[in-house]
N, C-alpha and C positions, 0 to 999 in steps of 0.2 A: 544635720545632712546636706544643708545650704553651705555651713563651711565646709565641709568636707571637698564638696563638688567645686568650692571656688580654690582649695587649696590645690585640687587637680588641676583645674584649668590653669592656675599659675605655674603650675611645675612643667605642664605641656610649652606654656609661653617661652618659658624662659630654654626650655630643651630647644624648641624650634629657634630661636634667636642665636643660640649658642651654635647649633648646627649651620645656621645662615652664616654667621662668623668665620667657622671654620672653613664652609666651602670658598667663602669671598678670599679668605688667606690663601687656600690650598690653590685658587684659580690665581693669585695674585704672585703666589711662587713658581707656577708651573707655567706663566703668560710667555716667557722668554723661550722657553721648549715648543709651546704652541705656534709663536710666532715664527720661530724656526721650520717647523713642521710645515706650516702653510705656505712659507716662502720656497720652499723646497719644491714647490710647484707652480712657481711665477716666473715671470721674466726679470731680466735685471732692472727695468725701466719701469716694473710693477712692483719691486719690491721695496724700493725706498722712496718713490714717486707718489705712490697713492696712498690715499689715507686709508682706505677700505684692505681690512686682512685678509679677507677671501680673495682667492686667484679669481681673474675673469674668465680665464681659460686654464683648465688643470693638466699642467704639462709633466705627463708621466716618463716623458722621454729624458726630464733632468738624471733622474736614477739612470739609466741605460746609458746617457754619454755621460756621467759622471763617474760611472764605474769602469768605462773604459777611456777615459780623460787622459792618462798618463800612457807615453807610447811605450811599447813592447811589454806593457805590465797591465794587467787590472787591478781592481781591490779586493779581489780574490787574493790573490798573492801578499798584498799587504794585511790581511786579516788572517791568512794562514800564520804570517809570521809573527803576530801581536798574539793569537793564541798560543804558537808553541812557546814563545817567550815568556806570557804571562803565566801559562800552567806551569811550566819547569820553574818558575820563583815561586809559584804557590808550594809547590812540590816540595823545594828546598826550605823555604821557611817554616812549613807544619813541620818538619821533620827534625830541622835542626833546634827550632825554637821549642819545642816539646821533649827533646832530649836535653835541651840547657835547663829547662824550666824544673825539669824532674827531681836534681837533687838540690836544688833550690828551697822546692818546696816540700820534700818528704824525705828529707837526709840531714845530717848532721855534721859537718867536717870543719876543718879547721880554716880558719880565714873565709867562710861563707859570708860573714856581715861584709868584709869589706870587697869580696868580690860582687856581690850583689849591690852594693853601694857604686861601683865602678858600670855594672852593667847598666843600670838606671841613670849613672850622671850621663852617656851616651845621647840619652834623649835630649839632655840641654845643647849640646854642640851641635851647631847648625851645620847642614850638610855642605854649604857652600864652602865650608872651610877644607872639605878633604876635595872638592873637585881636581885640584890639579896636582898633588901628591898620588891621589889614586890613579888620574891619569896619564901620569909619568911612570908608575908603577904596572899598570896594564900593557902599556908601549912596549915597557923592555921585555916583557913576557910575550910579547910578541900577538896581543891579542888586539891589535885594532882592525876594525870593523870587522868584528864579531859579536857574539850575543854573550859571549864569555865574562866580560866585566860585568855584564848584568845578573845572568843568572848563577854563576858560580860561587860570588859573593853569599849568595842565598841560603847556599847549602852550610855557611858557617855563621849564619843568625847575623849578616850584617845586612839583610835588605829590609830596613823595619825590624830588624829583629828585636832590639830593645823593647820595644811597644807590645811585642807578638809574647816576649819572655815573660816580661811584667803580667799580661793578661791572664796566661797561663799558670804561672805561681799562683796568681791569686784563687782563681777557680780549683788547682791542684789541692791549695788548703782546705777549701771546702769539703774535700772527701772525707769521710770516717778515716781515721789511721789504725781504726780496729779492723779494717779490712786487710790491712800490711802485715798487722800483726798476725791475725789469721794465717795469711798464705805464708809467712814465716814459718809457721808451725807446720804448715804442710810440706815444706821443702822448697817452697819458690823463691828464688834469689833475686837481686834486685834487678835484674834484666825482664824475669818471669813477671812481676810484681807490675813492673809498667808497661808491658804487653797485655797483661792478662785482665787488671784491676784498673789502672791509672787511663791507657787510652779509651776503653771501652767509656768510661764514665766521662771522658771530656770532649766527646763527641760534640756538644751543642758550643764548647770556646774552640776545638778546634776549625769547625765550621766558621764562627767567627773570624780567628785568624786567615784560614783561606779567602773569606771573601774580601776582607782589606786588603789581603795579600794581592789578590786580583785587581781591586779596582784601584788601587796606587800603584800596580807595573803596568795595568792596561793606559790609565790616563798619563803616564810618565812620558815627560817631550824633551825634557833639559838632558836626561841620561843616553836617552837614545839618537839624541842631535847631536851628541859628542862623540859616541864612538863608531856612531853606523855611518858609512861614507857612500855604499854602493844602493843603487836604486831597488836592487832586487832584493835588498834585505832589509828596507824601509817597514816600518811599524805603521797602522793606521794614521799614528798623530803625526809623524813626519808627512805621509802622503798628503794630508789636508793641506799640509804649508804648502806643498808645491802648488795649489792653487793661485796663491799669492806672488808666486815666483815669477809668473809670466808678464812679459812688459805689455802684453793688450789687455784687454780689458777683463776682468775677473768675474768669472762665470758664476756669481754669488749662488743661481739656483740648484747648480751641480754640487758644488762644495756644502751649501747647507742639505744637500739627499745625502749626502756622503756622511755628513755628522750627524744626522738622524741614524743612519744605519749604525756609526760606529759607538751609538748610544745603548743601541740596544742590547748587545752582549751583557752588560753590567747591569742593565735593568732586568734582562732575565733570570740572569744568576739570584742577583739579590731577591727576585720573586718567589723562585724555587727553595731558595734556602734562608727565605725570611723567618718561618717561625726557629730555625737553630739560633738564627744570628739575635732572634728577639733573648732566645732564651741563653744565650750565652752571655750577653751584655746584662741581662736582669740578673743573673745567678753568680755571676763574678762576685768574689770575695763574700760570700755571705756562707754561712757556717748551716 
């Protein structure tokens, strides 16, 4: 009995130590976000010159002034632009990647292995190599200063398409093929099998692709900087850069306040769809 109690006590101590280590690690990982959040309520001279992390006086006006910091525009415009661009890219990526992954995962056709190798090979191609030719091509199309260079390629599985296609292929291969055979006997063609069998069983993987696409498009800065010139079309990432364009002193508190708001959509979407995200990652490639 004494040995049993000693073992239980030892396990409890080990569990406590493990949880304390995990909490310390989590605090260390989140410290930059915590510091930025607290700094969003401080004055400029307090953010970098005061050792204390907590503000002397909570300046909630940083959020109000930061929201209206750009003349003739508010951050509501930039958030609306970012949501429109991100959701259009998500829709295009999910549709095009699922349609492309289906024949690779469930059908047999000539040149399948070669085409699949070419799709995967695009993962090894640095995106910087394509910047100049893509820019010249889109300018000839007359797509300058618009969202078309970013959301139209998504409908052709170009915006992070190779990764999304690969993830969906691995997930679709785990769906029993007996379902396809039963649907074929019932008179369902390939498109009917795709919409009635594959799509309903691929919801976790589709959610995963959607979350990745949203986060990548929301956080994208380089493509937005290259193709967008009008302030009214700026996304949140470009609007945040405008805080550092002024020749006067940078309003760090206002910039941190808007940065915190820019993080919120990604965090909220991940929190709401976390169950599908984890399930999609955990079951990809499993039979």
